[in-house]
Residue, then its C-alpha position, 0 to 999 in steps of 0.5 A: m284151120s282145118t287143113l285137109a290133113v285134119q279132114d283126112y285127105r291125102m295124096p295117093a302113091e304113084w301106083e294107086p288105081h288112075a281115073a286118068t292121066w294129064l298130058t301137055f303135047p310138046h308145042n315149043p320149040l325153044t324147049w326142044p331146039g331142032k328137036l321138036e319133031a322127033v320129040q313129037q314122035a317120041y311123045a305119041r308112042m307115050v301115050a300109044a302106050l298110056a291110052r291102052c290102060e287108062p283115059v288120057h287128057i293131051i292138053v293142045g294149043d288150039e284147034a289147029h294144033a290139036a288136028q296135027v296132035q291127032q295126026w302124031l298119035a295116029e302114026a303111033d296107033a295111039t288109040g283109046d279113051i284119048h280126049l283132046h283140050p285146046l288150052p295155051t301153055n307155056e310148057a308141056w312139064i305138067r307134072d310141075n305146072g298142072a294140079i295135084f290131086v288129092s283124095h279122100p278114102q271115105p267121104a261123107a255126103d257133102q264132102p268131095r272125093r277128090l280135090a286139085l291142088q294148085w300151088q304157086f308155078n314160077a318156072w322153076g324159079n322164074k327161069y322161063p316164061h310161065t304167063h299162061d301155066h297159071a290156068i292149067p290146074p283150074f282146067m284140070a279141075q273143072v274137067h274133072g268136076v273137082p273143087l280147086v284149093s290153093g297148096g299155098m307156096v310155090l311147089e313142083g310135082g317133079s320136086i315130091e315123091v310120096n309112098g302113098n302111106g305118110v312118107l314124102l321124099t324131096t330134096e333140100a337143093c330144090l324146096l330151100h332154094p331161095n327162088r321158090n319160098p324165101h319168105l317160108s323156114r324149112a319147118q313152116i315148108e314141111q308144116r304146109l306139105r304135112d297140112m296140104l297132102g296128108v304126110e306125116l313124115i318129110l325125109w330131105l335128100g340133098v342135091g339133084i343130078e348135073g344139067d337139071d334146071t329144076d335144081g334138084h328134082i326128087d324125080d330125076l333121084t329117088r322114087f318110092v316103088s311101094p310103101t317101103t321100098i325105094v329104088t334111087a339112081v347111083e353113079d358107080d364111076p367116081s370120075d362121074v360128075n354125078y358120083a359124089a351127089l348120088q352117092e351122098n342121096l344113097r348114104r342119106l337114104q339107108t340111114m332112114t326109117d319110115q315115121h314108124g321107125k322102120p327102115f326102107r328097103i333101098i334098090p341102086l337103079p343105075m345111071p345111063p352113060a353120059v347123055i350130052h347135046e351140043g356139049i351140055r350134060l343133060p339130066a338122063s336117068y332112069a328115076n324119071f319113069y311113070i306108074a300108070n295102071r297097068v305099065v311102067l313108062l321107062p326113059t331109055y337112052r339108046h345105050p342097051p346094057t343100062d337101058e335093059q338093067a333099069r327095065q329089068i330092076l323096075q319089072a321086078c318092083f311092078p310085077e303086075r305091070t308091063v315096063i315098057g321103055i321108050d326112047s327118051t334121048d330127043i325128049v331129055w334135051g328138053r331137061g326132063s323126062f316122062h314123069c315130068l311130062t304126065q300128071q295122075v288123077p286118082a281113082 
């Protein structure tokens, strides 16, 4: 079988040039009970920051919802190349239910430069309704005029992280969970990732942070910021529930090398103080940032000391971009933040 990898397609790193960013405007009150309006306002601020540096495509429920979204965007002074697309959806987490794009560096005349991959989406192990979300990847592919290819297994975009140079990071807790692909072995999952995403080496971390209902997505934990540099969330308080898991992930990272045997540069990223709502510990993490063409969107949590520390760390990693902190305290009530809410289309 001629795989995408054999055809030289690969998933670019997030910092490589984007043709656009896709979003789904928050609309489900069950995702953010009692906080939907505050979330919509924060979301509009995110769009305003993004639209200054690249085209933004936003899925909205219908024409009435589109009119409401336009009002939110106007209030946030969100201007630029913004496109609203009516399409019924269940959830706003387009990182997970949207298409993942791969690209070819030098396509032949009869070969598409980009492909949109549709992985099977089962709402993080059938935890939530998701009957509408299967329509998102083909819609994204149609808008960009690219072929749609089946990924061939259950996978969410937030569960994988690539450096654009042959390495993929993920977690055992999520990809090996029996509620995803119980019929596939670890080796089979690894091979599918190699075949479809053009990676050579899969590196495994352990478990996720408290409150993460995705069973341990990597984008709350550990992110590439260059082909050779990784930032990883670290909890310094031994009494914190996340301490042991994050220290174990750090230990694993410190022993890892790339496919050429070279160790990575590991930069610790602080954790914010616990964000608790209605007695529930939420998965607040600075690792859930999104890298756009000229900005990096950093979730902040109303704690200036660690908010600013995280911003400075990422600003040093991305000197050519502006790191913008946006309050995500209400957004994280839905169990995710800016990376979960975005999906890039490579240029």
